[in-house]
C-alpha positions in Angstrom: 0.0 0.0 0.0 2.9 2.4 0.6 3.5 2.6 -3.1 0.0 3.4 -4.2 -0.1 6.7 -6.1 -2.9 9.2 -5.2 -4.5 11.5 -7.7 -5.6 14.2 -5.2 -7.4 16.3 -7.7 -10.0 13.6 -8.3 -11.5 13.9 -4.8 -14.3 16.4 -4.1 -16.9 17.2 -1.5 -19.1 14.2 -0.9 -16.4 11.7 -1.4 -16.9 8.6 0.8 -14.1 6.7 2.4 -15.1 3.7 0.3 -14.8 5.6 -3.0 -11.6 7.2 -1.8 -10.0 3.8 -1.3 -11.3 2.4 -4.5 -10.0 5.4 -6.5 -6.7 5.1 -4.7 -6.2 1.5 -5.8 -7.2 2.0 -9.4 -4.4 1.0 -11.8 -3.2 -1.8 -9.4 -4.6 -5.0 -11.0 -2.5 -7.0 -8.5 -4.6 -5.7 -5.6 -6.9 -8.4 -4.2 -9.3 -6.1 -2.4 -8.3 -7.4 1.1 -7.0 -4.0 2.2 -10.2 -2.2 1.3 -12.2 -4.9 3.0 -10.1 -4.5 6.1 -10.6 -0.8 6.3 -14.3 -1.3 5.7 -14.5 -3.6 8.6 -12.5 -1.1 10.7 -15.1 1.6 9.9 -17.9 -0.8 10.8 -16.4 -1.4 14.2 -15.8 2.4 14.5 -19.5 3.1 13.9 -20.5 0.6 16.5 -18.1 1.9 19.1 -19.1 5.5 18.3 -22.7 4.8 18.9 -22.0 3.1 22.2 -19.7 5.9 23.3 -22.4 8.4 22.6 -24.8 6.6 24.8 -22.4 5.2 27.4 -24.2 6.7 30.3 -27.6 5.4 29.2 -26.0 1.9 28.4 -24.3 1.7 31.9 -20.9 1.7 30.2 -19.2 4.2 32.5 -16.5 3.0 34.9 -14.1 0.2 35.4 -14.7 -3.6 35.3 -12.6 -4.2 38.4 -9.9 -6.1 36.5 -6.5 -5.0 35.2 -5.0 -5.6 31.7 -1.5 -6.8 30.8 -0.4 -3.1 31.0 -1.2 -3.0 34.7 -4.1 -0.6 34.0 -7.7 -0.8 35.2 -9.9 -2.0 32.4 -12.9 0.2 31.6 -16.2 -1.3 30.5 -15.8 0.5 27.2 -12.3 -1.0 26.7 -13.8 -4.5 26.7 -16.6 -3.5 24.4 -14.3 -1.8 21.9 -11.8 -4.6 21.9 -14.4 -7.3 21.3 -16.1 -5.1 18.6 -13.0 -4.7 16.5 -12.0 -8.3 16.9 -15.5 -9.6 15.8 -15.7 -7.1 12.9 -12.3 -8.1 11.5 -11.7 -11.8 12.3 -14.3 -13.3 9.9 -13.4 -11.2 6.8 -10.4 -13.3 5.6 -8.1 -10.3 5.5 -5.8 -10.6 8.5 -3.6 -13.5 9.7 -3.6 -12.2 13.3 -4.3 -9.2 15.5 -2.5 -7.5 18.4 -4.4 -5.5 21.1 -3.4 -3.5 24.1 -6.0 -5.4 26.0 -4.6 -8.9 25.4 -1.2 -10.3 26.4 -0.8 -12.7 23.5 -1.3 -12.6 19.7 -4.9 -12.9 18.7 -5.2 -15.7 16.2 -8.0 -16.0 13.7 -10.3 -18.7 14.9 -11.7 -21.4 12.7 -13.6 -21.6 10.4 -12.4 -18.2 9.3 -9.5 -18.0 6.9 -6.3 -16.0 7.6 -5.4 -13.2 5.2 -2.5 -11.0 4.1 -2.4 -8.4 6.9 -1.6 -7.9 10.6 -3.8 -5.5 12.5 -2.5 -3.9 15.7 -4.7 -1.7 17.9 -5.3 0.3 21.0 -9.0 -0.3 21.0 -10.0 2.7 23.1 -7.3 5.1 24.1 -8.2 7.5 26.9 -11.2 5.4 28.0 -10.8 6.6 31.6 -11.9 10.0 30.4 -15.2 8.8 28.9 -17.3 9.9 31.9 -16.0 13.5 31.5 -17.0 13.6 27.8 -13.3 14.2 26.7 -12.1 13.0 23.4 -11.1 9.3 23.2 -10.3 7.1 20.3 -9.0 4.0 18.6 -5.4 3.9 17.3 -4.3 1.2 14.8 -1.6 0.2 12.3 -1.3 -2.4 9.6 1.6 -4.6 8.4 1.6 -7.0 5.5 2.4 -10.4 6.9 5.9 -11.9 6.4 5.1 -15.5 7.0 3.7 -17.7 4.2 0.1 -18.7 4.8 -1.6 -20.3 7.8 -1.8 -18.6 11.2 0.2 -15.5 12.0 3.5 -15.8 13.7 5.3 -13.4 16.2 7.7 -12.2 13.4 4.7 -10.9 11.5 4.2 -8.2 14.3 7.8 -7.9 15.7 8.8 -5.5 12.9 10.5 -2.3 12.1 8.2 0.7 12.0 9.3 1.3 8.4 7.4 -1.9 7.4 4.0 -0.4 8.1 1.7 -0.2 5.1 -1.0 1.9 6.8 -2.0 3.6 10.1 -4.8 5.6 11.5 -7.0 6.5 14.4 -10.6 7.2 15.1 -11.6 10.1 17.4 -14.9 9.8 19.2 -15.6 13.4 20.2 -17.9 16.2 19.1 -17.9 14.2 15.8 -16.4 10.8 14.9 -13.4 11.3 12.7 -11.2 8.7 11.0 -7.7 9.8 10.1 -5.9 7.4 7.7 -2.6 7.2 5.8 -1.6 4.5 3.3 1.8 6.1 2.8 0.7 8.9 0.5 -0.4 11.7 2.8 -2.9 11.9 5.6 -6.6 12.3 5.1 -9.5 12.7 7.5 -13.1 11.4 7.1 -16.0 12.5 9.3 -18.9 10.2 10.1 -22.3 11.5 9.0 -24.5 9.5 11.4 -27.6 10.3 9.4 -26.4 8.2 6.5 -23.9 6.0 8.3 -21.0 7.0 6.0 -17.5 8.5 6.5 -17.0 11.4 4.1 -13.7 13.1 3.2 -13.5 16.2 5.4 -9.7 16.8 5.9 -7.9 16.5 2.7 -4.1 16.1 2.7 -3.5 17.2 6.3 -0.1 18.9 6.8 1.4 19.8 10.2 1.8 23.5 10.5 5.6 23.9 10.8 5.4 27.3 12.6 2.8 26.4 15.3 4.1 26.9 18.9 1.9 24.7 21.0 3.0 21.9 23.3 1.0 19.2 24.9 2.3 17.3 28.0 1.5 16.4 31.6 3.6 19.0 33.4 2.8 17.4 36.7 5.6 15.0 36.0 8.1 17.5 34.8 10.2 17.5 38.0 11.1 13.9 37.2 12.1 14.5 33.5 15.5 15.0 32.1 16.8 18.4 33.2 17.6 19.3 29.6 14.0 18.9 28.7 12.9 20.7 31.8 15.1 23.7 30.7 13.5 23.7 27.3 10.0 23.6 28.8 10.9 26.5 31.0 11.9 28.7 28.0 8.5 28.1 26.4 6.9 29.8 29.3 8.5 33.1 28.4 5.6 35.1 26.9 8.0 36.5 24.3 8.5 33.1 22.7 4.8 32.9 21.7 4.3 29.3 23.0 1.0 28.1 24.4 0.0 24.9 26.2 -2.9 22.6 25.2 -3.4 19.3 27.0 -6.4 17.0 26.9 -5.0 14.0 28.7 -5.9 11.6 25.9 -3.1 10.6 23.5 -5.4 10.4 20.5 -7.2 13.6 21.4 -4.0 15.6 22.0 -2.3 14.2 18.8 -5.4 15.0 16.7 -5.5 18.5 17.9 -1.8 19.0 17.1 -2.1 17.3 13.7 -4.9 19.7 12.7 -3.7 22.9 14.4 0.1 22.3 14.7 2.1 21.6 17.8 4.2 19.0 19.6 3.2 16.2 22.0 5.6 15.1 24.7 5.5 11.9 26.8 9.1 11.6 28.3 10.4 8.8 30.5 10.0 9.5 34.3 10.9 7.9 37.5 7.6 6.1 37.5 8.1 4.9 33.8 11.9 5.0 33.1 11.4 3.3 29.6 8.4 5.5 28.8 4.8 4.7 29.2 3.3 4.6 25.7 3.3 1.4 23.7 5.5 1.3 20.6 3.5 -1.0 18.4 0.0 0.3 18.6 0.4 3.8 19.9 3.8 5.3 18.9 4.3 3.5 15.5 0.9 4.5 14.0 1.1 8.1 15.2 4.7 8.4 14.0 3.7 7.1 10.6 0.9 9.7 10.4 3.2 12.5 11.6 5.8 11.8 9.0 3.2 11.5 6.3 1.9 15.0 7.3 5.4 16.5 7.2 6.2 16.2 10.9 8.4 13.9 12.9 8.5 11.6 15.9 11.4 10.5 18.1 12.0 8.6 21.3 14.6 11.2 22.2 17.4 9.4 20.4 16.2 8.8 16.9 13.1 8.4 14.7 10.4 6.2 16.2 9.8 4.4 12.9 13.5 3.3 12.8 13.0 1.1 15.8 12.4 -2.6 15.6 9.9 -4.1 18.1 11.3 -6.7 20.5 8.1 -7.5 22.4 4.4 -6.9 21.7 3.8 -4.5 24.5 7.2 -2.7 24.4 7.1 0.8 25.8 8.7 4.0 24.6 9.1 7.7 25.3 7.5 9.9 22.5 8.0 13.4 21.2 5.9 13.9 18.1 4.6 16.8 16.0 6.2 19.7 14.1 9.5 18.4 12.5 11.6 21.4 13.6 10.5 21.2 17.2 10.9 17.5 17.4 14.4 17.8 15.9 15.3 20.5 18.5 14.2 18.3 21.3 16.2 15.4 19.9 19.3 17.6 19.7 18.8 18.6 23.3 18.4 15.1 24.6 21.4 13.7 22.6 23.8 16.5 23.7 25.7 15.7 26.8 24.4 17.6 29.8 
């Protein structure tokens, strides 16, 4: 998918996501249709989750289940619903050989009698779900690899990959509206769900990160435990003469979406509590880094590009600095210069 050319001029108001994908794949007779089917199943699950999020209070979906996931985090009722909804929507379509989810410790194999397909689907089913009862933006983050193994069930090496192997990535924001942001390696495009007709329509064409925006998003409550060089940089942004402003939602997908559309940088450094970083490399940092680079931005772990890393375990964690390329490069220079 990363080599598919896009003729941007052919897309106009009223373009559905389905039409966008089909037009994108024209001229590729080798395409089997599995990728389009996969994205269609993702959008089906997104519609179901969106509907449940919008009536979570009425459906008694607020709050935690009382259990903890592999990440050591309390599982929310909506986490379970989103995880199961995406699994059920995708597993039967014959398009993936396996899935990986934040909510499950092991690889999710495709159960019989369903047939495995060409792709690997990795997801954070519901990022920021602890914020749902405050009506803050939450979302689903995902990325897609083409499998490496030949036929049959998926294998660990199909997911333990370099970020440069991604063929697509995206996220869905469930907020004031439901927006799907997607890249297949030729730019970033946003599609907004029209609930009256049940279709996602192209609403954000060829999104580009504003290189001049001076907005940062981070949880400053932990700043005392960060690298002193980063703390010094943050202190300089507070000088009114620099023109910087702070915007922080507390939901990764919500903060990233705002910065993608408006411009800015998101920071989640390592801390004493999480010395290797807190965010997951596979289904949080990889997909957002893919989108950032496709939108003209950058993403680093403080040492080098996120997408240059190769995963060593499914739930590996990482620091993340992501957004405007110039700002991300400045932060990387600071953190790689001896103190």
